[in-house]
C-alpha positions, 0 to 999 in steps of 0.5 A: 508630585513627581513621586506620586505620579511615578508610583502611580505609573509603576502601579498601573504598569504592574497591574497591566503586566499581571493581567496580561500574564493570565490572558489565555490568548498569550502563549509561548506556542506562538514563538514555536515554528511550524513543523517543516514540510517536505515536497515529495514527487511520486512517479510510476511506470506505468503512470496512473498508480495510486501512491500512498505514503505511510504518513497518510498522504496519497495521490495518483501518479505522477504527482507531488505530496507535501508531508510533514518532515518525520524523524524516521524513514517512511514508505510509499506504496504503489498500487495499480489494477492488473499490476503487482503492488510495490513499496519504496522506502524513503529516507528523510535527511535533515540539514540543521543549517548554520549562521549562513544557511537555513535548516532544510529537510530533503528526502532520498530518493526524490522523485520516488519512482516505482516500476510496476510489474504486470500481474501474472494471470492464474494458470488454468487448472488442467485435467490430467490427460488419460490415454484412450484404450484401443478398441478391440475388433469385436467391440468395434463390430458389435453394436453397443448394448446395455451393460446389464444385457451384455454377456460377460467377457469370457476372457476376463480374469474377474468374476461378473458382478451381475452374475447372481442378479440375472 
């Protein structure tokens, strides 16, 4: 009887193990840890700039964002109206840890700081300065007449273009 119950017990455990193996809720992914995140402090002078990481997260300075620890460096872009935009590279430092210390991820620099420069307004377009011709005494004394009615200047080296039209 002992053999029968032992065989029955082994059969039941075998059936249970095979049925759990095909269960969709059972996965090896549950043993993987979530990717580490790192908290990055973002600051600017003047404050109030829109800061956006190349990883997608962003906020208005001063602030902090939590980013998934990337394998490569990333950048933070700062923008504020009436100021020139700035971009700051950020390095990711991964410490693997050992038996006594856990693994950690940090960024350099932290806080990420940007000094925004005022945008220079565009220079106004200046018209070229033309000096005024000095008036002759005869032109100043004579009243202004219509150019077609005026007599051509006798001292002019150029022919009168309206000579044939009168």
